[in-house]
N, C-alpha and C positions, 0 to 999 in steps of 0.2 A: 374249474373255469372261474367260478366265483372268487376263489382265492387269488387267482392271477389278476383278475380285474381289480380287486381291492388293493393288491400290492402296487399295481400300476398307478392307481388313483392317489395313493399315499406318496409315491415317488414323485408324481407330477406336482402335487401340492408343496412338497419339500423343496423341489427345484425352484418353484415360483417364489417361495420365501427367500431363498438364497439370492436369487436375481434381484429381488426388491431391496434387500439389505445392501448389496453391492452398488446398486444404482443410487441409493440415498447417500451412501458414504462418498461416492464419486462426486455427486452434486455438492455436498458440503465442502469437500476439499477444494473443488473448483471455485466455489464462492469465496472461501477464505483466501485462496491464492490471488483472486481478482482484487479483493479488498486490500490485501497486503501490497499488491503491485500499485494500486491506485494511491495508497498512503505514501509509498516510497516516492512515487512521481511527484506528489504534492510537496514533500519535504525537500526533494532535490530541486524543484523549481524555486521554492522560497530561498534556499541556500544560495542559488545562483544569483538571484535578484539582489540580496544583501551584499554578497561579495563583490558584484560588479559595481555597486555604488561606491564602496570603499576604494576599490582598486582604481576606479576612474578618478576619484578625488585625489588619491595619492599621486597618480600620474600627472595630474595638473599642478600639483604642489611641490613635487620633489626638486624642480629646478629653482625653487625659491629658497631652498635650504642649503647651507654651506657648512663645511667643517672648518673650525678655527683652530690653528696651531700657533701657540706662543713659543718663541725661541729666545735663548740667551746664549750669546757667543756662538751662534750657529747651530746650537743643539736644541732639539725639541724638549721643552720642559713641562708643557701642559697642553691640553686640547679640550675642545668643547664644540658647540654648535652655534649657528647663527641663523637669523631670519632676515631675508632681504626686505628692507623697510621702505626704500624709495629708489627709483631709477630716474636719473636726470641726464638724458643723452647717453653718454658712455660711462657716466659716473654712477656707481652703485653704493648705496648706504646700507649698512648691515647692523642689526641689533644683536648684541651678545651679552653675556655676564661679565662684570668687571673682573671677578676673580679668575676668569679664564686667561685674561691678557695682562693682569696686574704685575706679574713678576718677570715678564719678558722684556727684552730690548727691541724686539720686532715681532710681527705677527704676519701669518699668511692665511689665506682662505682657499679652500678647494671647493669648486662648484660641482654640481651633479654631472657635468660633462667632462669632469676630470681635470679641468684647467686650474692651475694654481696662480694666485695673484698676491703680491705683497699689498699690505693695507696700511693706511694711515689711521692712527687712533685719533679720531676727531675730539673725543672727550670721554671721560669715565667718571662714575660717581660711586664711591665706596659705600655710602650709606644705603643706597637702594640696590647695590650690586649690578649696575647697568653700565654698558659701554656702547659707544657708537663708532663704527669703523667705516672707512671709505676707500674705494679702489676704482681704477679705470679698467674697462674690459673692451675687447675687440669682437664681442659677440652679443647677440640680443639677450638681455637679462630682463627678468620680470619680477615685480614686487608683489607681496601679499596685499590683498584688500584688508583694510583694518576693520575688525568687528567691533561690537559694543559689549564689553564684558559685564556691564550692568544688566544686560538682558539674559545672561547665562543662567540656566535653571538647573537645580539639582536633578540628577537622573539623565541629563543630556549626554549624548554620545559625543566623544571628542577623540582626536588623534594627536599623539605626540610624535614628532619626527626629529631626527638628528643622527649623531654618530656616537652611540654608546661605546665606551672603551676605546675610542680613537678612530682614526681614518680607515682602519681595516673593516669597520662595520658602518661605513658611511651610508646614509640613506635608509637606516633602519626605521621601522614604523611600529608603533604600539598603539593600541586602542583601549578605551575604557569609558567609564562614566564620570560625570562630575559628582563627586561625593559630598561636596559642601561648597558654599559660596560665602564671601565676606568672613573668612576665617582670619583671626589675628594670630600671628606666629612671631615668636621672638627670634632675633637674628644676632648672632655673635660675630660682629664685624672684624674684630682684631684677633679672633681665635684664642682668647684668653680664658674661655670657659664662663664668661659673664655676658649676659644678654645686653646689647647696646641699643637695640632699636626694635620696634614692633612694625611688622608689615602686614598688609592686607593681601590675602592670597586666595586662589582657587584651589580646592583640593580635588584630586582625581586618583582613580585607581589604575590609570594607564601607567605602564612601567616607565619610570624616569630614572635612568642609570647615569653613572659618571660618564661624561661625554655628551649627554643630552642637554647639559647646562647651556643656556643661551638659545636653545632651539625653540621652534614654535609649538604652541598648542593651538590646534585649529578646530573649528566646528564643522558640521557636515555640509556647510555652505562653502567651505574652503577659506573662511575668514580667520584672520589672526586674532585670537582672543586672549592669548597669554604667552609669557616667556618662561619656559621651564627653568627651574633653579634647583641645583643640588645643594646650594648653600643652606636652604631651609627644608630640604627633604630628609625625612627620618629613614635612614637606610636600614635601621634595625627592625622596622615594621614593613611587612610585605604589603604592596598595594596602597602605599601612603605617599603620594607624590604631590608636589605643589608647584604652582605657576603664578608669576606676578601678573595681575590683570592688566590688559592692554590699556584700559582707560587711565590707569595710574602710571603706566610706563611712558605713554606718549608725551605728557608734559615734561618729563625728565629728558627724554630724547630730543625734544624740540629745543630745550635749553642748552643741551650739549651741542646740538647742531649750530645754534646761534652764538653761543659764548665759549664753547669748549669746556665748560664746567657748570655746575649748579651753584648759583649764588644764594646763600642762606644767611639770615640775619644773625648777629651776635649780640650778646649782652655785656660780655667782658668780665666774667667771673669764673673762678675755680671753686668747686664745691666738694663737700663730702656729705653723704646721706647721714642724717641723724640716727637712723635705725642701726647704723654700723658702729655707733659709739657706745662704749660701756658706761655704766653708772659712774665709774671712776673718771672716765674721760669727760663726761658731762660736768662733774663736780669741778674738775681742774679748769675747764673752760668757762665755768660760771653759767652753764646752761640750765635753765629751769627743768627739773626732772619731769614735770608734767608735759613738756614738749616731746612728743613721741615720733613725729614725722616732720619732714621738711629737709632742706639742704643747708648745711652750715657753709657760709661763704668764707673760704680760707684765703682768698686773694681777689683783689679788685684791680684790674689792669688800668693803667692811666690812659686818659683820653679815649674812654669808651662810654657807651650809654649808661652803664652802671655807675661809673665815676661821676658823670655829669649829673646824675639823679641824686647823688649824695649817699649812695649805698656804701656801707663800710664793712671791713673785714670783721668777722665775729657775728654779723647779722645772720639771721636764719630766714631763708626764703620759704614762705609757707603758702603763698598764692601767686599765680601768674594768670593775668587776664580773667580774674574771677574764679579760677579753678584751683582746687587744693593740690599741693605738690607733695608727693610721697617719696619719689626717688628720681634719680638723674635721668633715667630713660623717659619717664613721663614728662619731666621738664623739657627735655630736648624735643619731644614730640610736639608739645604745645608751642615752643619757641619757633620751630621750623614750619609750623602751620601759618606763620605770619611772613610778611615781606619786609624788605629793607624800607626804612622810613615810616613803618607803622608805629602808631602811638599806643602803648600798652600800659595798663595799670598792674603794679606788683605790690605785694604786701610782705614786709619782713618783720620778724620778731626781734626786737632790740631791747635787751635787759628786761625781758618779760612783758614788754608792751608792743602791740602791733602797730606798725607805721606803714601808711600807704604812700607809694611813690609812683610817679609817671615817668616812663622812659620812652625815648624815640630810638627805635632799633636801627642799627647800622649794618 
């Protein structure tokens, strides 16, 4: 009897231990599952909030973006994107890149609603790679609100819109961060492998592909802060896109709208950089070997500011408006920062002596 009682007592204690273990495991799994469910719910909620902000912004902006197609003899030869800059009644003005329309004899734009319109090229500027288009529409069009690119900050989220690879991908959207502001990039205008001009750009890791050129870069308020450009985008590096800041675009567009072209001052000289001359060339031309930088003036056009100021062929331009001149790109940057009729001081080296001249730009 005692043995049976002992056996039953041991069995009861063992069963209680088993039940306790099972209960604790069940409680632990339930708690973990609840925590996981709660975590998933939080992640899902955050994702929905972020996505809805972007999709709402895109929905409000896509009708302000067009596909631009350049044609020659009726055949499509190039395509890009454009941003609606201004709407005046039924007249719509569109900003795009010059290189998108430069080689065509006509251009058309396709709006987000699928309607195609022939456009008039109001003006274009090769130096900044900008063009302004105009067309008449029979539907309600809407223009972008202009942002302030000087307020753009590194790390700010932006959206690039357009038609990468042509009309088939119209309305494509990519997003990313502003990677850098006030970047200086060289631009090869005539595609000869030599940089002709420096431009100030916004750098972004938002995808900017062929066909995005001329399209808008917008901030999270839906404001236009830049014009995407493939002309200055390094396609060999992933996530390395650039846009022309809208604060620098608008003065050019305003001048194109008013004059059909950008009027820049001239000096009236043809030059060759000294650094490109060999020691033999310098000796032949009688140039002091100590002169290592500047621009050799090889021609002075008649009835120009340079001729009026007494500048001669063989002079070496070493300073413009108090700034040292090293190459032609730098000289042109300084020259074009002025306006017609500005009075400017220049310094030339003539036979080893520096001579200061005053010119009135035309």
